[in-house]
N, C-alpha and C positions, 0 to 999 in steps of 0.2 A: 221285485220279481221273486225274491226269496221269502216274502212275507206269507203269513197264513191266509187261507181262503175265507176265514170266518167273518171278517167285517163286511157289512152289507147295509143296504137301505131297504125300506119297505113302503109299499103304496097300496091303496085300496083298489081292487079290480073293477069297481063300479058296475058290476053286473046289473042289467043285461046289456048295457051299452058298451062301446069300445073305449079303449084308452089309446092315446097316441103319445109316443115317447120321442124326445129329441135329445141327442147326445152331442155335446160340443167337445172336441178333442184339442188338447194343448200340445204344441210341439215341445222340443227339448228346451226351448228358451222361455217357456211359460206363456206363449201367445196362442190364442185360439186360431186354428188354421183349417179345421175340418169339422163338418157337421153331418150327422146321419139321423134320419127319422123313419119310423115305421109304426104300424098299428099293432096293438096288443089285443087280440080278440080271444074270447073265451066261449066255451060251450054253454048252451042254455041250461045245461044240467049242473053247472058249476056254481056253488054258492058264492055270495059276495064275501070276500075275506082279504087278508093281507097277503100280498105277494112279495117275494124276496128278489132283490137284484144284488149280486155280489160285486164288490168294488174291485177285487183283484184284477190286474191287467189281463191275465190269461183268461179268467172267467168272463170278463167284460168283452174281450175279443171274441170268445166263443159264442156268447149270448147274441152279439150283433150279427155274427155270421149265420147263426141259426135262424134269426128272424128275417134277414135280408136275402138269404140264399146264395150269397157270394162271399168269397174270402175277403175279410176286412183286415188290412195290414197297416193301419194307421196308429195302432196302439202297440202291438207287437208285430214286427215285420216277419217276413217269410223265413228268415234265418233264426227266429226266436229271440231277437234283441229288442229290448224295451226302447221305443222311439217316441213315447209320449210322456210328458211330465205330469199329466193329470187329465181328468174329464169332469164335465158338469152335466147333470141330467135334469131334464124337465119332463114330468109326466102329466099329460092333459087328460082329464076325464070328459068324454064327449057325451052330450045329451042329445039323443037322436030326435027328440020331439022338436027341439029348437035349433039344433045344429051348432049350438054354442059350446064353449069349452070352459073348464076351470082347471086349475093346477094346484094340487095339494091345498085346497081350500081358498085359493086366491081367486075371487070371482072377477069377471071382466065387467067394466063399467063404461060410461059414455066416453071416457078419454082413452079407451083402449084396454088391452089385456094387462092384467097384473099377474105375472108369473112367479111361482116359487121354484127354486132350484136347489139342488144339493151338489156339492163338488168334493173331489178328493185329489190330493197331490200324490203322484207316484214317485216324484223326485224333487229335489230342491236345487237343481242346477242353476236356476236363474239367480239365486242368492249366493252362489259360490260355495255351497256346502256339499256338493256331490250328490249322487243318487242315494235315496233312502233304501234301506234293506240290506246294506253291507254289514254294518255293525251297530247302526242306530237302534235297531229293534232290541238289542241286548241291553240298552240303557233306558228302556221305557217300562212303565207299568200300564197295561191296557185293561180297562174295565168296560164291560158290556152291561146294559141294563134295559129293562122293559120300561118304555116311556108311558106317559099319560094317555096317548092315543092308541095304545095297544101294539105299537111297533117296537123296534129295538134300536138303540143307539150305542155308540162306543166312543171312547175318548182315550188318548194316549197321554199319560203323565210323564214328563221328562225331568221333573225336579227331584229333590232329595227324597230318598226312600229309606224308611226306618222300619225294622222288624223287631218285635219283642216276643218272647216265649214265657208264658206264666204257667207255673206248675203248682198244683195244690193236691192234697191227698190225706190219707190217714195211715198211721202205723200202729202195730201192736207188738207187744213183747211176749215172748214165750220162754219157758224154763229151758235152759241149756246147761246140762250137767258137765258137758265137755268143754268148759271154758278154756282149757289149756290148748285146744285146737282152734287155730285162727279161722279155719274154713267154715266153722259152724256159726250160723246166725242166731243171735238172741233177739234181735229186733228186725221186723220185716215190714215191707210196704203192703198194706191191705188193698189200697186202691190209689190210683193217681189220675188226675185230669190235667190235660195240656191244652192251653189256649194260645194260638198263634195270632198276633195282631200286627197289621201293617199300618203305617202312616205315610201317605204319599203327598207330595207337594207339586202343584202344577207349574208349568212354565208361565211367563207373563201372559195374561189374557185381557181381552177387552170386556166391557161391561156386559155385552150381549151374551158372550160365551159363558161368563161367570153366572149369569142368571139362568142360562140353559142347564148348567151343571147342577142347579138346585134340584132338578128332577132326579138326579142320581142319588142324592141324599135321602129322598123320600120314596124311592122305588122299592117295591116288595121283592123284586127279583133282580139280583145283581150277580155277575160272574167276573172272575179274574182269569185272564188268559195266561197260561203258564207254558213253559217250554217242555215238550215231551222228552222222556229219557228212554223210551222203549224202542230199541233198534228195529224190532219187528214191524213197527208202525212208521218207520222212517223218521223217528224223532219228531213227529208232527206236534204242533201246539194243540192244547185242548183247554176247555173251559171248566172251571170248578166253581161251585156256588159259594158266595160269600155274603155276609151281613154287614151293613153299615152300622158302626157303633153309635148308639144313641148319644147325641151331643158331639159326635165326632166329625162334624162338618163345620169348617170355618172359612171365611173370606177375608182377605187382607187387601186394603187399598193403599196405593202409594200416591205421592204428591202429583205425579204425572198421569194420574187416573188409570194406571195399570192395576190389574187385579190378580191375586194369587189365591188359589183354592187349595185347602188342606183337608184331606179325608182320611178317616180311620175306619178300618174294617177288619173283620175276623172271618175265619172259615165257618161255613154253615154246618159242616160235619166235623165231629171231633177226630183228632188223630187217634189211631188205634194205640192203646197203651196196654202193656203187660200187667197182669195182676199178680200179687204176691202168693 
C-alpha cells in the first residue's frame, strides 16, 4: 500500500475490436477467491497502441470500480485496508469476425484456449514474511525498461548493491606570489567529471526469469526508481534514466539450478559539477 504507483503492465488495445479482461483476486492466504471480468471498449477514432494497467492495489481497485460501475472492495476494503495478497490478469483480444479470442499472443487451438497471464504479489503473508511495503522497499533496487514488444517491464533486485563514484578531471597551476597566505590557491581544478556506477545482484531466480532479464541488458531505455526527497511532492519516488554498462550483465548458475543475475549501470546524465 505504501509502494509507488509506477509499476504497471501494458497490452495492445486491438482496435477496432474489443478486449475482455479477467482479474483473479488472491486472499490474504495467497489463494484465489474472487474473479471479475469486463469488456474494454475503445472509440473508433482511437489508434491501436499500448494501454497501461497499474499494479498498485489502490489503482487496481479504482480501475475495476470505474469499468464495472460498482464499488469493488476485494483488494482494498471500504476502510482502506489491504485485504488481497495479489492479483492475476488475463487480457483477451476479441476478433469480431470470428468471435474467437487470443490473449497476449496465445492463440486458441483444438484442445482449448491457451491463455497468457501476468500476476503481482501485494504481500507475502503465505510465506510468513509479513506484508510487503513496510520496509522491504528500502532494501531493493527497482529497474524499469522498455521491452522488445514496445511495452515496459520492471524487476526488483533484493541482493547485494554496490556503488562506486569515479572522478576524473584536469588541473592547472597559476602564479601565486602570496605563498605565505594559505588561503590563496596555486593549483586549481579546471574541470571534473563524475561517474556514478551501481552493481546489483538479484535474489535466486529460476531459468525463465533469468532469460527474461536478458532483455534488460539489451534495452535502449532503462530507468532506476529512486526515493524522492522533495517534501513538496510528498517524497514520492521518481524514475531517472540509466545506461547498462557494456559487458556489465552476468548470470551465475548454482548446482541446484538456481540463477543469479548481476547488472552494472550508470546514470544517463552526468552529475552537475562545479568548474574551477
